[in-house]
VEXDREN-2710 file (C-alpha; in Angstrom, 1 decimal):
% VEXDREN-2710
k/r/px/py/pz
1/UNK/-4.5/4.2/-2.3
2/UNK/-1.0/2.9/-0.4
3/UNK/1.5/5.4/0.8
4/UNK/5.1/4.6/-0.9
5/UNK/8.4/6.8/-1.0
6/UNK/9.8/7.7/-4.7
7/UNK/13.9/6.4/-4.4
8/UNK/14.6/10.3/-3.4
9/UNK/12.6/10.0/-0.3
10/UNK/9.4/11.6/-2.1
11/UNK/6.5/10.2/-0.6
12/UNK/3.5/9.7/-3.2
13/UNK/0.0/7.7/-3.4
14/UNK/-0.5/4.7/-5.4
15/UNK/-3.9/3.4/-6.2
16/UNK/-3.4/-0.3/-5.0
17/UNK/-6.2/-1.1/-7.5
18/UNK/-3.4/-0.7/-10.3
19/UNK/-0.5/-2.9/-8.8
20/UNK/0.1/-5.9/-11.4
21/UNK/2.9/-6.9/-9.8
22/UNK/5.9/-5.9/-7.5
23/UNK/9.8/-6.9/-7.8
24/UNK/12.9/-6.6/-6.5
25/UNK/15.5/-5.7/-8.7
26/UNK/17.3/-4.7/-6.0
27/UNK/15.6/-1.8/-6.3
28/UNK/11.5/-2.5/-5.7
29/UNK/9.6/-2.1/-8.7
30/UNK/5.8/-1.5/-8.1
31/UNK/3.6/-2.1/-12.0
32/UNK/0.6/-0.8/-12.6
33/UNK/-1.6/-2.5/-15.1
34/UNK/-0.9/0.7/-17.1
35/UNK/2.2/-0.2/-18.0
36/UNK/3.3/2.7/-15.4
37/UNK/6.4/1.5/-13.6
38/UNK/8.1/3.2/-9.9
39/UNK/10.4/3.2/-8.2
40/UNK/10.4/2.8/-4.4
41/UNK/12.1/2.4/-1.4
42/UNK/9.7/0.1/1.1
43/UNK/10.8/-3.4/0.3
44/UNK/8.4/-6.4/-1.7
45/UNK/7.3/-7.1/1.8
46/UNK/6.2/-4.0/3.3
47/UNK/4.6/-3.3/-0.3
48/UNK/2.6/-6.2/-0.2
49/UNK/1.8/-6.0/3.3
50/UNK/0.6/-2.3/2.7
51/UNK/-1.8/-3.6/-0.3
52/UNK/-3.5/-5.9/2.5
53/UNK/-3.7/-3.6/4.8
54/UNK/-5.8/-1.3/2.5
55/UNK/-7.8/-4.9/1.0
56/UNK/-8.5/-5.2/4.5
57/UNK/-9.8/-2.2/5.4
58/UNK/-11.8/-2.5/2.0
59/UNK/-13.7/-5.3/2.6
60/UNK/-15.0/-4.7/6.3
61/UNK/-16.5/-1.6/4.3
62/UNK/-14.4/1.6/6.7
63/UNK/-12.4/4.4/5.5
64/UNK/-9.0/3.9/4.8
65/UNK/-6.7/6.1/6.8
66/UNK/-3.1/4.9/7.3
67/UNK/-1.9/5.2/11.0
68/UNK/-1.4/8.4/13.0
69/UNK/-4.0/10.4/10.5
70/UNK/-7.8/9.5/11.2
71/UNK/-8.3/8.5/14.3
72/UNK/-11.0/6.0/14.5
73/UNK/-10.8/4.5/11.5
74/UNK/-8.5/1.2/9.5
75/UNK/-5.2/1.8/8.7
76/UNK/-2.0/-0.5/8.6
77/UNK/-0.8/-2.0/12.2
78/UNK/-4.1/-2.6/13.3
79/UNK/-5.3/-5.8/14.4
80/UNK/-7.8/-6.3/11.6
81/UNK/-10.5/-9.6/11.9
82/UNK/-12.1/-9.8/8.1
83/UNK/-15.1/-11.9/9.6
84/UNK/-16.0/-9.6/12.2
END
């Protein structure tokens, strides 16, 4: 799951496993495998980085938490070596 903000700044959590595409039109649109489309404030690169951070944590077998939420757990921006 990744946290993003709708255009009205409301924070939502999206299942990263269901993301099919992310595109800028110029607003960023996340399209899910269900066909649902979500407009978000984050740019394409930021959404991609959130998904990468999430998947790295899953690959390491660590519970995922956003920075500042749960100390000692994997989150965005941390130095993560998947091969470790």
